[in-house]
N, C-alpha and C positions, 0 to 999 in steps of 0.2 A: 167294377164300380170305381168311381173317383169322386172325391170331394172332401170337405173339412170334417165330415163325419167318419171318415175311414182312418183307421189307426196308421201310424207312421211305419210300422214294421214289427217284426218279432224281437222280443227282448233278448239281447245278446246272441242273436242267431242271424247274422248277415247272409248266410247261404240260403236259408229258407226265405228270408225277405226277398233276396234277389230272384229266387225261383218263382215267387208268387206275385211279384209286382212287375209290370211291364215297364220299359224304359220311359214311356209317356206318363207314368204315374198311376195307371189303372191297376187295381187289385183284382186278381183272378180268384173269384169266390169258390168256383167249382160247382155252383148251383146250376141246374138245368131248368129252363122254363120256356114259356111261350107268351106271346101277346095276342089277345083276341081282337076282334073287329072294333071294339070300344076302347082299345088301348089299355086294357087291364092286363097286368102281368100275373101269371100263375107259375109258382115254383112247383116242378113235378119230381124233383129228386136231385141227387148229387152225381156229378160226372164219375167219381170214383166208385159209386155204387151201381151205376148203370150196368145191366147185364146184356151182352151182345151174343145172341144165340142163333147160329145159322144165318148171320147177316141181319137179323132183326133186333131192334132195341126193345128191351123190357125195362120199364121203370118200376123198381121194387115197391114203391109206395102204393101203386095201383093193386098189386098182387097182395101185399100185406093187409090192406084194408079189407079185402074179401076174405082172406084167411082168418083175420082177427074176428070177423063177424060169424064164423062157424061156432055153433054151440060147443062148449068145452075148451075152446082155445083161450088162453090167458093173454098171450101175445106171440108175435112172430117176427122173424127177420128173413127177408128174401135176399139171397146172395147168388153170385155166379161162381160156379166151380168148373175147373178144367174138364173139357170133354173132347175126345179125339176127333170126332166128326163135326161137331157144332161150334167148337171154340170154347164156349161156356154152356153149362146147362143151368137152367133155373132151378134153384134149390130153396126150399122152405125149411127153416129151422123153427120149430114150434115148441113153446112151453104151454102145457095144459093146465087147466084149473084143477085144484085138488079134487080127486074122485072121478075125473073125466076118463072115459075109456076109448077115446077117439084113436083110430089107427090111420095109416097112410091111405088105405082104400076109401075110408070115410071122408078124408080130406079131398081126395080126387073126385069123389062123387058129389060133394058139396060145391066144388068149383066147376063142375061140368056145365057147359053152356053159359057160364059167366065171363069166361076169358077166351081169347083166341087160343088155339092149340099151342102155339109157340110160347105163349106166356104162362101156360100151366106148368107148375113145378114137376120136373122129371124125377127129382129126388125129394123126399120128405123125411126129415130127421127130427127126432124128439129129444128135448133136453129138459132137465129139471128147471133151469132158469137161464135166461140169456145174459151173457157177460156185459157189464156196464162199466163206464169210467166214473170218475169222481163226480162228474156233473149229471150222472144218471143216463147218459146216452149209450145206446146199444153199440157194442164194439164189433162191427161187421168184419173188420180186418182180422180180429181174433177168431171169428167163426170161419173165415176163409182159410186161415192158417191151420186151425184144428181139423177141419173136414176136407181140405183141399187135396190131401195126399191120396184120398180114396176115390178120386174122380175116375170116370170111365173113359 
């Protein structure tokens, strides 16, 4: 994006500013989206969060919306973790509501038929709560670092 509404750069961080602004002044947001036939733009995710498994793109927000709708799920984060054959494997990290007894098989059963096979989480991990930054945003980078070493 480019225009008077875009900030001038990162405070005291010229390296990051140079990395995220093109020479022509456009700021690279990292958002992924598409424009429909009526020229409406829909944001579908972030480039750094996109999971590429076996050559297919998986947008975490699509999978998270379905996982979050499963009874007993408080919230989820979908990340890509290293996989020897597929490059990355779709991984759902889930925090359950208090008292919920959902397990990985229950999650898989709930998602069956709702997603293409390549989009379905191959790994399902449960946590007490998802890590957040000061703004309340889920820290997927931290999840990838925490669980990435155990990839297959």
